[in-house]
Structures are given as structure tokens and as C-alpha cells.
C-alpha positions, 0 to 999 in steps of 0.5 A: 804496196799494202805492206809498205803503206802499213809500215809507213803509217806505223812510222808516222804514228811512231813519230807522232807518238814520239812528238806527243811524248816530247811535248808532254815532257816539255810541259812537265819540265816547264811546270817543274821550272815554274814550281821551282821559281814559285818555291824560290820566291816563297823561300826568299820571302820567308828568309826576308821575314826571318831576317826582319824577325832576327833584327827585331830580336836583336833590337829587343835584346838591346832594349832589354840590356838597357832596361837591365842597366837602368834597373841596376842603376836604380837599385844602386841609387836606392841602396845609396839613399838608404845608406844616406838615411842611416848616416843621417839618422846616426848623425842625429843620434850623435847630435842628441848625445852631444847636446845631452852631454853639453847641457849636463856639463853646463848645468854642473858648471853653473855657480851655486848662488851663495849668500852674500859675504858681509865685511867687517863694516857690515856691508855686503861684498861682491854684489856692488862695485864702486867706481868712484875713486 
């Protein structure tokens, strides 16, 4: 009987050992599952942050494109103003040239004051008109 009780004690201890191993394996599996859930939550959080950053980058890109467009329009406006200034300056110069030419022509077309003509009666002609008839 001593052999049978030894054998029975060994089988009980083997079962207990197997149960301990199963419990340890279950704890390991539970811990791994908890770690996986935690890592998945961190991954979702990181993905959310990345999505917000990407949306922010898109928004900044749109704003940059709009600013670039406004800068191009401002540059075109500046070029237009410079062209208008040059055109205005050219018109001023042309007006001065025309004025100079016209004033020279007017001075040349002014009749020279000549001495009055004396007729045979000794009267000056061309300065007084008699309207009596």
C-alpha cells in the first residue's frame, strides 16, 4: 500500500503542477492581451494625432497657396502701377513738346508791327476805320 499511496501522491502533485502551469499560462495570456489592448489604444491615439497633423498641414498648404496668389496679384499690381507711371511721364513729356512747338509757331505767326502807311492826303491808314457814310 505504501507504493500505491506514493503513486497516488505523485499523481496528485502532477495534477497540481499541471494546474499551476495552466494558471501561469492563463496569467501570461491575460497580461499579453492587456498589453495588446494598451498598445492598440496608443496606436489609435497616435493615428488620431497624425490625422490632425495631416489636416493641419493641408490647411497650412491651402493658406500658403492663397498667400502666394495674393503676392502674385500684388506684384502684378505693382508692375501695372509702374507702367502707368511711365505712361503718365511719357504723356507729360509729349505735352511739353507739343506746348513748346505750338508756342514757337504762335511766336512766328505774330505779325510784326510795321510803321503805319501814310496815304496821299497825309493820313495814316490801317489804324482807324470811319464808319460814317
